[in-house]
C-alpha positions as CSV (number, residue, x, y, z in Angstrom):
1,M,45.3,-8.7,-65.0
2,L,47.1,-7.8,-68.2
3,L,44.9,-10.0,-70.6
4,G,42.2,-8.1,-69.1
5,I,43.2,-5.2,-71.6
6,P,41.8,-6.3,-74.9
7,A,44.2,-5.6,-77.0
8,L,46.9,-7.4,-75.0
9,A,44.5,-10.4,-74.9
10,R,43.9,-9.9,-78.4
11,C,48.2,-10.4,-79.3
12,F,48.7,-12.5,-76.4
13,P,48.3,-16.1,-78.6
14,P,50.3,-14.9,-82.0
15,V,53.1,-13.5,-80.0
16,A,53.1,-16.7,-77.4
17,R,53.4,-18.9,-80.4
18,W,56.2,-16.9,-81.7
19,F,58.1,-15.8,-78.8
20,K,58.5,-19.5,-77.7
21,P,61.6,-18.7,-74.7
22,L,58.7,-17.4,-73.1
23,R,57.2,-20.5,-72.6
24,G,60.0,-22.1,-71.0
25,Y,60.5,-19.5,-68.8
26,F,56.8,-19.4,-67.3
27,I,56.8,-23.4,-66.9
28,R,59.5,-23.5,-65.1
29,R,58.1,-21.1,-62.8
30,M,55.6,-23.7,-61.8
31,Y,58.2,-25.8,-60.4
32,G,59.3,-25.4,-56.6
33,D,62.8,-26.5,-58.3
34,P,63.1,-26.3,-61.9
35,K,65.7,-28.9,-62.1
36,R,63.1,-31.4,-61.6
37,L,61.7,-30.6,-64.7
38,T,62.6,-32.7,-68.0
39,L,63.4,-32.4,-71.3
40,E,60.3,-34.7,-72.0
41,T,58.3,-32.8,-69.6
42,L,59.0,-29.7,-71.1
43,V,58.3,-30.3,-74.6
44,S,54.7,-32.1,-73.2
45,H,53.8,-28.7,-71.8
46,F,54.6,-27.2,-75.2
47,Q,52.8,-29.1,-77.9
48,P,49.3,-28.1,-77.0
49,L,50.3,-24.6,-77.5
50,D,50.8,-24.5,-81.0
51,R,47.3,-25.8,-81.5
52,T,45.1,-23.2,-82.5
53,G,42.7,-22.2,-80.0
54,V,44.6,-23.2,-76.9
55,L,46.1,-20.0,-76.1
56,E,42.8,-18.2,-77.0
57,H,40.6,-20.5,-74.7
58,G,43.3,-19.3,-72.1
59,V,42.9,-16.0,-72.6
60,Q,39.0,-16.5,-72.8
61,I,39.5,-18.2,-68.8
62,V,41.2,-15.1,-67.6
63,K,38.9,-12.8,-69.0
64,T,35.9,-14.9,-67.0
65,W,38.1,-15.7,-63.7
66,W,36.3,-13.3,-61.1
67,T,32.7,-14.5,-62.6
68,D,33.9,-18.0,-62.3
69,M,35.1,-17.6,-58.9
70,R,31.9,-16.3,-57.6
71,Q,30.4,-19.1,-59.4
72,V,32.7,-21.5,-57.1
73,Q,31.9,-19.6,-53.9
74,A,28.1,-20.0,-54.9
75,V,28.8,-23.8,-54.7
76,L,30.9,-24.2,-51.8
77,P,28.2,-24.4,-49.3
78,K,26.2,-27.1,-50.9
79,I,29.5,-29.3,-51.1
80,C,30.9,-28.1,-47.7
81,K,30.4,-31.6,-46.3
82,I,32.1,-33.7,-48.4
83,P,35.9,-34.8,-47.0
84,T,38.3,-32.5,-49.0
85,L,42.1,-32.5,-49.1
86,I,43.7,-29.3,-50.6
87,V,47.1,-30.0,-51.4
88,W,49.9,-27.2,-52.0
89,G,53.5,-27.1,-52.8
90,S,55.3,-25.2,-50.3
91,R,57.3,-23.2,-53.6
92,D,53.8,-22.4,-55.4
93,R,54.5,-19.1,-57.6
94,T,51.3,-19.1,-59.4
95,V,48.8,-19.7,-56.3
96,D,50.1,-18.4,-53.1
97,P,50.4,-21.3,-50.6
98,A,48.5,-19.2,-48.3
99,S,45.6,-19.1,-50.0
100,A,45.0,-23.0,-48.7
101,V,44.0,-21.3,-45.6
102,P,40.5,-19.5,-46.4
103,L,39.8,-22.0,-49.2
104,S,40.1,-24.6,-46.2
105,S,37.5,-22.9,-43.8
106,N,34.7,-23.8,-47.0
107,F,34.8,-27.6,-45.5
108,E,33.5,-28.9,-42.5
109,S,36.0,-31.7,-43.0
110,V,39.3,-30.7,-44.6
111,R,43.1,-31.8,-44.5
112,T,45.7,-29.6,-45.9
113,A,49.0,-30.9,-46.9
114,I,51.8,-28.4,-48.1
115,I,54.5,-30.4,-49.9
116,Q,57.5,-29.1,-49.4
117,S,60.0,-27.7,-52.2
118,A,57.3,-28.4,-54.7
119,G,55.6,-25.8,-56.7
120,H,52.2,-25.4,-58.3
121,L,52.4,-28.8,-59.8
122,P,53.5,-30.9,-56.8
123,Y,51.9,-34.4,-58.8
124,E,54.1,-33.8,-61.3
125,E,57.3,-32.4,-59.4
126,C,57.0,-34.8,-56.2
127,P,54.5,-37.7,-57.6
128,E,55.9,-40.0,-54.5
129,E,55.2,-37.2,-52.4
130,F,51.9,-36.5,-53.4
131,L,50.9,-40.2,-53.5
132,E,52.2,-40.3,-50.0
133,V,49.5,-37.3,-49.3
134,V,46.8,-38.3,-51.3
135,E,46.8,-42.3,-50.8
136,P,45.4,-42.5,-47.5
137,F,43.1,-39.4,-47.7
138,L,41.6,-41.6,-50.6
139,H,41.7,-44.8,-48.4
140,G,40.0,-42.9,-45.0
141,S,37.4,-41.0,-47.4
142,L,35.9,-44.7,-48.8
143,P,32.9,-46.2,-47.2
144,T,33.5,-48.8,-45.0
145,A,32.5,-51.4,-47.6
146,L,34.6,-50.8,-50.0
147,R,37.7,-50.1,-48.0
148,G,40.2,-53.2,-48.9
149,K,39.0,-54.1,-52.1
């Protein structure tokens, strides 16, 4: 990862704040169909990036990525019995949809749903399709005593 290089990690936040067209490019890439991205949504993604510390925090996340992933792997056996829903967009260019297969193997009761033509943010890009997947899962995961209340 390029942000693992100290000099690039230091330069990234000020350059990203200055060269705003890059922001739009990367946000659009998260969508399976960039035409679904409204101006209001695009602006809402931009606003936090202007705050001091936000991009720097992102760089810190990248720096600790592999350590964080090892911690997640250590926790997975402890949560493997929890019913799990994995939702992915078929056109996710941020995290390969094929990643759902090895991830799902960590759970005893797992359902994987791929939302066709959605990107990395299916809940934002295709909210109706996302809810069609999530609502039945959540309803089915409720204890019998709570269903229908």
